[in-house]
N, C-alpha and C positions, 0 to 999 in steps of 0.2 A: 299390229302394234307392238309400239317399242318397248322394249324389257328394258328396265333398270338396270343397272349395273352394282352389282351389289357395295354396300359399302363398307369401307375397310375398317375391319375394329381392331382397334388401337388399346393395345394393353399399356396401361401406366401403373408402375409398380406402387406399391403400398408405401404410403409414408411411414417410415420407422420409428418405433416406440421410444423415446429415450428417456431415458431415466435421470432424472437432474437430482441433487439435494436442494433444490430451488423450489421443485415442486412436491407438495405436501399431499398426501392421500388424506381419504373424508377423515381418518381418525384422528388425523392432525400429525402423524408422523412421517418424516421424510423418507422417500423409497431409495434402498441403495443402488449405487452404479451398477449395472451388468458386469460380470467378471468376463475377460476376456478367452477367448478359446485355446490362442495361443499360451498364456501364460498364465498360471493361477494368481491369484491376487494375494498379497500376502497383509492386507488391510484385515485390522481387526475392530470390532465393534464393541467398546467398554460398555457394560451394565451394570458394573457395580456403581455405591454410591458419589466415588470420586469421580465419577466419567462425566466429560464435559456436557452431556446430555443433562445428569442434574445439576450441574454449576452452571447450566443455563441462567438468564433473567426471571426464569420462571421458579426456579427452585430457590433463588437466596431469598426471597419475601417469607417464602414458607419457612427458610431455617432459622429467619429472625423469627420469626411469631413462635416457633418450638424453642429457642433459646428466650424467650421473652417467659413464654408461659412457666418454661423450669425453672426460671428466677422467682417470679410470681409466687408460683407454689411453693417453691425454699421460702419466701418471706412471712406468708399466710402460716406455715407450717404443716400443710397438707405433705411436704414433700421434705425430708430429713437431705439436709446440705452436707456431703461429704467433706469432708477434708484430705485436701490431694496426699496429704503426706501420711493419710492412714495406708493408700494404698503401697508406703513403702515398707510397712512397719509388718513382724509377725504374722500377731493377734489379729489384727483388722483387713489385713489382707485378701480375705477368704472368706464373704458373708452366703455361705448357701448353707448353715446350720438349722437346726430342725427340733423340734421339744426331745427328740430322741438322743440327739449329741448333746443336749444339755443334762439329760437323765445321765449319761455315762461321765462325760467331765463331772459334774456334782458327784457321782456316787466313788468316783474313782479319785477324789480330791479330797473328798470327806471321811474314807475308811481308811487309817494307815497305821504304822506303828504306834499312835498315840493311845489308840484304843485298847490296845495289849496291857500297857500300864495304869488303867484303871482301875482295877483291884488293887492296886497299890494305894490309889486315894482312898479307899473304902477302908483299909487296914487301921490308916489315922481318922477316919472319921465315925468310922459304923456303920450298921447298917441304916438307921435312920436318916442321918445327917447326908449319908452318900447317897442314898435314893434321891433327896429332897433337892441335894445340890444337882445330881444331874437330869434330873428331870426340870427343872428350872434352866438349867444352860440348855437342852434342848428348846422347851420354849422360846426361849431368847433368843438362840441360832434361827430358829423358824419367823418370827416378827422381824429382826434386821435384814434376813433374807429377802422376804417381801416388800422390806422399805427400799434397799438395795435397788431390788426389781424395777420397783417402780420409779424412782430417783434416774435410773437408766436414762428416759429419756421425760424427764419433768418438765422442760423444754420443748412445746412444739418444734418438730425441724432440726433440734439438736440433743446428740449423743454423747453420754459423758461415758467413755469408754476405759478408763482409769482413773483410779483412784483422786492422784492428782489434781485429773479435771473438776474432777464432783468438787474436792477440799477448795480450789481455785474459784468457783462458782460460788459456793458459801462462805469463803472467808478471804477473800480475795488472791490478786495472782500470786502477789510476793510471801504470806502468812501462809496460804494453803499448799504450797509446794511444801514448807519448812514442817508443817503438821502434818503433811501426808509423807513428805519422803522417809524422815527415821522410821516409822511405824513398817513400811513397807519394805524398806530393806533390811529391816530388823528379822521381819516373820521370815522373807522368803529366803534369806541366805541362814540364819538359823535353822530353820526348818531344813535345807536344803544338806547344812551340814551336818546335822542329826541324824540324819536321813543314811548320811554315807557310814556314818558311824557306827548305828543298829545295824543298816544293812551288811556293812562288813564281819560283826560280831554273829550273826546269824549264819552267813556263811560259813565259818568258820565251824560252829554247830555245825553244820549241815554236811561239811567233810568230816566231820568227827562219828557222825552218824553212820553215814555212808561208807567210810572207807572202814572203822571199828580197830580194832588195836592193830591192822597190817601196814598203818600209816603213820607209826610212832616214830618213825625214824625222819628227821629233818620236816619238819611240817612247814609250813608257812607261819609267819609271826602275823600279829594284828594287824601292825600296819600295810604289809603285804595282802593283806585279804582286803584293805581298805581300797588299793590300789584297782586287785582284782574287779570289786565291785563298781566302782566309777570306772574302768575298761568298758564295763558290759555296757552301761549308762551313756557311753559314747558313743557305740553303736546304735541305739536307738534315738540317739539325738540329732540323725542326719533326714529330718523331717520338717517342711516349710511352715507350717502353721497348724493352729487347733484343730482345723475341721480335717487335716490331712491324718489326723490320729485318731480319729473317731471310734475303729475296730481296735486299736491298740487299748482305747482307754475300756472299750465292752470287755475286753479281754482281762484286763487290770480290776474291772470293776467285779465281773466274776470269782475271779479267784480271789478277791480280797472278803466278797461275801463266803464263797467256801473255804478259806482258811480261818474267819473268825466262827464259822459253825464249828469247825472240827476242833478247836483247841479248846472250845468250852466243853461241848459234848465228852472230850475225850477225858477232862478232867475230871466233870460230873461224873463221868462212868467206873471213874477209878475210887480204889478205898481212898479214903481221908487221912491224911497223916494222924499219928498219934500226937498229944499235946497239941492239938489244935485250939483256938481260942479266937472270937468276932467280939471280943472287948478292942476298944481302939488304944493302939499301943501307948504306953505309960511313961514317959522321958522324968528326967529330973529335973527339969526348973520347968516355971510356967514359961518363959522366954524359949526355949527349946518348944515347949506343946504349942505356942500360938506361932511357933512360922512353921512346924511343923504341919499347922490344920492349912496355913496359908498355900503351903507347896501343896497341899493336897486338891484344895482349889485351883489352884493354878493346873495340876494336872485336868483335873474335869473340864476345866478351861480350856488348857491345850487339845483336847478331845474334840473339839468344835471351833478349829481354824479353817476349815474349805471352804469358807464363802470368802475370801480374801480374792478368791477368782471368779466370783461371781458378773462384775463387770465386763472381765475379758470373756468370759464365754457369751453374756450377752453382745458382746461387741460383731460377734462370731453369725450374727443371725441377721436375716433382711426384714426391714423394718419401713411402712409405710402408713398412710392415716388412717385406714380401713385397716388394715392387718400388721398391727404393732407389733413392737418383738418381744415385749414383757409378758403377754399373752403364751406364746410355746414356751417361754423360758421359765414361767411361773409352772405351765404344766409338768414341764420335766423335773424340775427343782422340787416339786413336790412328790413323785415318785422316787426319785432319789433319795426321799430323806427318811422316806418310808422305811425303805432297804437299810439307812442307815441306822434309823431306830434298832432295829431288826437285829443287826451286829453289837452296837455299842452295849445295851441294855442285857442282854444274856451276858455280854463277856465279863461286865462289870459284876453282874448278881451271880452268875454260874461261877467265875474264880475268885470270887471271895468267897462263898460258900464252900469249896473245893480244898481253898487253901490259908482260909481265915489271916491272921494275923502274921502267919509263916510263910506269906509271901514274900520272896524276894522282889529289891529295886529293877530289877530288870524285867518284871512284867509276870505275864504268863506265860508266855513261849519260854521263859525261863526256868518256871517253877514246872512247868509240863517236863521238861528235860529231866531238872534235875531230881523231881521224888519219883518219876515214872518211865526213865528210860530205858529199866530192865522189864518192867511190865507191858510196855506195849510193844507190838511187832513193830522190827525197824523199820519196815518198809512202809507202815504209813506215818510213823513218828519223821522221817525223811520227807513225807509228801507233803505233809505240814508244814516242813521248814520249805521245801522247793516252791509251796503254793506263797509262803509269804515272801519270801523275795524276789518271784514274778511278779508283784502285786508292788513290791516299794523299788523295782529298778524304773518302774513307771509312775511317776509321780510330777504333779504339774505345779510345784510349790517357785521354782525359778522364772519362769515367765512372764511375769508381772516385773522384777527388776531389772532383768534385760531387755523387757519392750520400753522400760522408761529410760534408761541409757541411751537406746536406741532413738526414741524421739529426739533426745537432748545432740545425739550424733549428727540427726539427719536432717536437724534445722539448720547447722552450718555448712554442713555437704553433703550432695544429693547423690550418695552412692547406695547403695542396697549392701546391707550387714550380713555378715558371715557370723552369726551368734550361735553358741552353742547353749541356746536357754534352756538346758535339761532343769528338773527342780535337782539333781546331783551332779551333772556332766561336766567336770572342770567348774567348779561354781563360782570362782573370782577371776580367774584369767581369760575361761573360754569368749567374753564380747569383747575382745580386743581387736580381733582379725575381722577384714574386711573385705569383699568381694562384690562383682557388679552381676554377677547371676542372681538365682533365687538363694533366697538368706536359710539355707540348712538348718539343721540342729535346735530342732523344737521337741524334745520329748516332755511330754505331760503327763 
């Protein structure tokens, strides 16, 4: 039987698997080309939203849908439409505020040097009218504060971040500007200027307390102390926006509560001066008495000037249809004004009880130094003055004025401003320098 020859086995090489961009995997993604063994490929597949994969025909309709949906939500008021100009401005460039920030800023703005002169108003009004005027002013302050918080988002999808914008919505474009411009400039610039003057005087008294009789040769003049106080404010004015100084606002609020408590406790704990009287000061003519009463009412009203920053503080908070900004703003404002009442009423009542109509025109701080500088330990008295200075250096009365100037400026020239928007730091010249980077100079 013949044997069959063995068949030759021919080895056929396997077909190489070539990965090409045209072949897609079952998941729909294109498989990459294999890297060469000799040279490493320098190709890089971008994965960000700006990659060609995202800009493919599949991504373009999705992008259009998102843009159309955003426009619809802004139109119906479910989403706040942001003004591109606000990203340039110091107050509205940061929108990560919360109720805690609102409490810090409102408390820091609500307690200032005006609280220390409230006993002067009581010297002209007496006990009954003084307490009544103070209570009415406080209730009116809370009411107007609540109105401003609600008006900030009165129109769905629109935020009124400044008094000028709110006045324009109420009275028209041209009339609203003129009605809101003068009070904003007058209140912000006037308060900042008064703070420089009183802060310089307080620094002078603090230096006299600490140095004592050893520093009587060649002391600084009062004008020089004004410049020293302003220079300290410039150091703190190198912060870009309101939210960046929340920690400083907290420190300023704590020092305000501390020195307000210290001055009235130290005054009440000491022996009252002789010849003290609680009757309103008698004046020679009815005209003088009338203007004195009006001046006293103005002092009481001036103590409640902190809500000139309500719209600006609320503008730093995020706002949506489900989580509007007025909820955390009002929560923080209520906490702040509880502590404000705990500061103002004891200072006014305790200061008038301790000094009566002998209260000097400078307020309870000058009375404490004038009547009890030798009775109170020098270190404790110096601590009270130091806390006053620390709180007054950090105040937020000037930002609305410089922010208003920034709005007018940036509408013509798209350059970021370098504004020293401190309440006191260079109050008239600091808003004239510009720079293309962040906008430092925001002491609040």
